[in-house]
N, C-alpha and C positions, 0 to 999 in steps of 0.2 A: 601567474604560472602555478599549476597544481603542485601541492607538496609531494615530495618523493615518498614512495611506499617505504615504511619502516622494515627492518630485517625481521625474519620469521620469529626469532627469539623474543623480540619485543611484542609481537602479536601473541605469542604463546603466554607471555607474562600477563598481558591484558586479558586474555581469555580466562586465565586462572583467577584473576582478580574479580572479574564479572561473575564467574561461576561460584566463587566463595560468597560473594555478596548475595546472590540469589538463594543459595542454600540457607544463609542466615535469615533472609526474609521469609522463606517457606517455613523454616523451623519456628520462627517467631509468630507465625500465623498471619503475616501481613497479607498474603494471598494464597489461594489454593490453585495449583497448576490446572490449566484448562486446555481446551482445543480451539483453534482458530481465534486466539485471543487478540491478535492484531486487528481484528475486525469487531469482535464481540465483547471484549472486556475493557471497560472504560474506568480508569482509576487515576484521576488527576494527582492525588497525593503520591502515588508510586512514580508517576511521570516526573514530578518535581524532585523526588528522591534521586532519580537517575540524573537529573540535571545537576543536583548538588554534587554528584560524583563525577561530573564532567563527561557523562556518557550520553548526553543529548546535545543536539546542535553540533555534532562531531565535525562535520565538514563545512560549517559556517565559519567564515574568517573571524578572527578575534575582534576586528574593528566593528563587527556587527553583533558582538556578544557571544560568538560561538567559540569553538575550541581550535579551529584552524588545523584540524587533523585530516587524515586521508580517508578515502572511500574504503580502503581495506580495514582500517580501524573501526569504521562504522559497521562494516560487514561482520567483523568478529563479535561486536557487541550485539548486533541484531540476531545472529545465530544463537548466541547463548540465551537471549531473552525468549526466543521462539522455542528452543529446545525444552525449556521447562514450562512453556505455556504461561508466561508472565502477562499481566494485564496492561497492555501497551497501546490500546486503541486510541487513547487520548492524544498521543504524540505521533502516531505512525504516519499519517498522510502529510502532516505538516513537515516532519523531519525528512521523510522519504522523497517527496516530490515538490511540495510547495517551496521549500527553501532552495533547492537547486534551480527551480524555475525563476524564482525571484532574483537569484544571483545572476542567471543567464540573461533575463529579459527585463527585470525590474529597473525602475528609475532609482536614483540615489535616495530620493525621499521615501519610496516604497521599501527599499532595503532597511533604512533606518527605522521605519515605522513598524515593520512586521518581524524582521529576523531576530532581534533581541528577545522578543516574547516567545518565539518558537524555541529558541535555545534554552530558555528558562522553564518551558512547559506551561507558560501562561496563555499561549495562543494555540488553539486547535484548528484544524483545517478539514474540509471535506472536498469532494470531487464533483464538479458540475459539468460532466460530459454527457452521460447517457440520457436518452429521452424515450418517451413512449413511442413505439413503432419504429424506432431507428435502429435498435439492436446494436450490433458492433459497427454499423455503417455510420461513423461519426459525420461524414460529409452530408448526411441527410438531415442534420439537426434543423429543427424548425424554430427554435428560439431566435427572436429577432432583436437587433439593437438598432434603434432609430436615433439619429443625431438630433440633439436639442441644444439649447443655449447652455454652454458650460459643461456639457457631458453627453450622456446617452441614456435612453429609456430602454430597459430590457424587459421583454415579455416572452414568456414560454414556460415550459415545464421540464424539470430535471428529475430523473427517476433512479431508484436504487442508490440513493445518496447516503451512504453509510455515515452515521454520526452527525448528520446535519442538524439534528435537534439539540446538539450540544456544542457544535463547532462555532467558531466566530466568523468564518469566511470560507468562500471557495472561489476557484477560477471558473467562470462560466464561459463555455464556448458558445458563441452566438453568431448568427449571420448578420453581418453589418452592411452587406450589399446584396442585391437581388441574385438569386441562383442563376448561374450560367450552366446549362446542361452539358456544354462542351468542356467546361472547366469547373467541375463540382467542388474542387478543393479551394477555389478562389473565393474571396469575399467573406472569409470567416475571421473572427477576432476573439481575443480573450479579455475578460473583464474581471477585476477583483470585486466580488459582491459581498458586502458585509451582511451577514444573515440576520441581523436585527434591523435591517433597513425597512422603511415603510414599503408595503407592497409585497414583502416576502412572507409566504405562508408555508410552514413545514408540516406535512401530514405523515403520521407514522404508517409504516408497512410492517405488519407482523409476519415473522417467519412461521413455518409450519410447526415449530416447537413453541410458538407463542412469544418468542423473544423479539425485542424491538431494537434493531440497529439500522435497518433500512428505512428510507424516507422518500416521499415525493415532495419536491420543492416547487411551489408555484411562484413564478415571478410575474407580477402584475404591474407593468409600467414602473419598474424599479429604477430609480435614478442612480446612475453611476457617474461621478464626476470625472473629468478628463484625467485627473491625477491618479485615478485607479484603473486606467486602461493598462493592461499588461502587454508590454512589447509594442509592436506596431499594428495599427489597424490594417486588416487584410492579410496579415501573416499568421493568423491563428492556427492554420493547419500545420505549418512547419513547427510552430512552437509546441503544439499539443502532441505531435508525434515524437518529439524529443522528450517530452515529459513522460510519455508511455514507456520509454526505455527505462526510466527509474521505477515506474509502477510494475512492470512485468518481470523484472529480472532478479529481484531480491530473494533472499532465502525464505520469505513468507510464501513464495510460490511453490515450495516443495516441503515446507516444515509445519504446515498448519495442523497436521495430525501426528507429528513426530512424538509428542508426549505419550500418545497411545502405544506406539511401537516401542518406545523406550520402556514403558511400564510393563508391557508384555514380556520383553526380554529380561528386564531386571528381576522380575519376580519368578521367572522360570515357570510360567503358568501352564505351558504346554510342552509335550515332548518335542525334540528337535524337529523342525519343519523347514524343508528347503525353501519354501515360499517366503518365510521370514528372512532367510539369508539373502534371497534375491532382492527383497525390498531394501535391506540394509545396503546392498551393493548399489542399487539404483540411487539411493539417497546420497551415498558417498560420491558417486559420479556427478550428481547434480550439484553437490557442494562445490566441486571443482569448476563446473561450468558456470555457476552463478558467481563464483569468485573471479573467474576470468572476465565476466561482464563488468563486475565492479571495478576491476583494474582498468578496463577500457573506458568506463565512465570517468574514472579518476584522471585519465589522460585527455579527456575531452573528445574521445572518438565517438563515432556514430555506433550505437549499440542496439539499434532496432532489431536487426536480424538475430543476434545472439540472445537478446531478451525474449524474443518470440519463441525461440527454441527452448529456452529454460522454462518459459511459462507453459508451453504445450506439454512437455515431458514432466514437468514438476507437478502440475495440477492433476495429471493422470496418476502419478505416483501417490500423492497424498490421498486421493480417492481410493486407490487400491489398498492402501494401508487400512483405511476405515473399513472397507469391505472384508478384508481378510481377518482382521482382529475381531470383527463382529462374528464372523463364522467360527473362529476358534474359541471365542469366549463362552458361547453357549449361555446357559442360565447362570446369572451371577451367584457366587457363593455368599453365605451369610457373612456380614461384616465387610463385604467388598464393595461398599456403596460408591466410593470414589472412582474406582476403576469402571464400574458399570456406568457412572455418569459420564466419564470420558468417552467411553464407547458410544453411548447414546448421542452425545454432542457431535462426535465425529460423523455418525450416520446422518444426523439431522443437517449438518452443514455441508455434507458431501455434494448435494446437487449443484451448489453454487460454484464449486471449485473451478470447473472448466468453462464457466460463463463469465464471471467477473474479470475485468481487465482485458476483455476481448475473448470471444468464444474460440474454442480450439479449431473449429471449421474455418473461421476467418484467418486465424493466425497461420494455419497450414498454407493458406494462399500467400501470406506475407513471406513465409519461409520458401515456398516454391519460387516466388519472384526473386528472392535473395540468391537462390541457387541457379537462376537463369532459366527456370523451367516454364515461365509464363511471362 
C-alpha cells in the first residue's frame, strides 16, 4: 500500500534542506548551474552524494535499498534539483521510471538485482522505446524478439537513446509476435537489455551544439535470458504506457529552462516586462498540475491523461522561456559569460522540448481522447 503523503510543513522542511545543500554545492564549485541538466549533465559523484543524503531512490521500498518515502517527497527533491540546474542525468531515468516499472512489473529477482543499485546511484538506466521512422507511434516499432532456448534474441535499432553510452541497461520495447493490423498494440513485450551485452552497439548522435547525450543503439541478435523479461510477454503496450505516465509528468517537463528565468529575474537584467510575469504564472500553474499527477501516481491511479497535459503545456512553456530570455538578453555584457552560456544552452536544447517523450501533436490526440472528443 502506498505511503501516505506527509503534511506540507514536512515537505517545506525537506525543500529547505535540499535548497541549502545545493547552495553549498554551488558555492563550493561542485557544479555550475545549467540548462536541461536532467538530460545533458552526467555527474555520478553528485548522484552518489544525493544518495548519501537519502534523496535518491526516494520511492523505492526500504527492503530494496530505497527510502520508502512518497512521490510527493520525490517531487520536492526533483523540483529543487531542476530549479538550480543540477547535474542529475546519471540518475534521472533510473529513479524516475525504471524503478517504478521494476516495482510494478519486475520479478522479485529483478527487484533485488537492480533496485538497490538505483537507490545508491551505482546503476544508470536509458530508455529503449523510440526507433527510426516510428516517431511517437510506438506501436510501429520494428525491433523483433525471437524465442530461443532459455530466452530471446532481440534485433533492431533504438534511437535518441539519451545516456546509453554511459547507462548500464534499458527496457527495450520489441515485437514478440507478428503484427496484427487490426490489433497493433498486441504482441509487444519489454525486455531488460544490459547494454554491455554481446551484439549491442552504441553510436553517438551529436546535437547541433556538438554535445553528445543522444545515441543510436543497434541490437544485433542480443540474447536476453528469460529472467530479464519485464512483466508478461505480450503485455508490453500496457506496461510502456504506464511507464510514460512517469516520463511525461514530472517537473523536468516544465523546468528545463527555469534556471535561465530565475537568473533573469534575480539579477534584474531588464525593466519590468509583463511577459516575464506571464511565464512565472504559467510555471506556477504547471507546478500545481505536475504535483497533482505525482499525487495520483502515488495513489496508483492512471495518470496518462494528466501527464500528457503537463507535458504539452510544460514543454511549450520551457521553450517560450528560452525564446523570450534570448530576445531580452541581447548582446552579453562583459563578464556575463555564465548567463550567456545559459541562454545559448536553452536555445540549443529548445527544439527537442516538444519532441522527446512524445510529440505535442500526438499528445494532443491523447488529450482529446481523454476528453471524449475522439
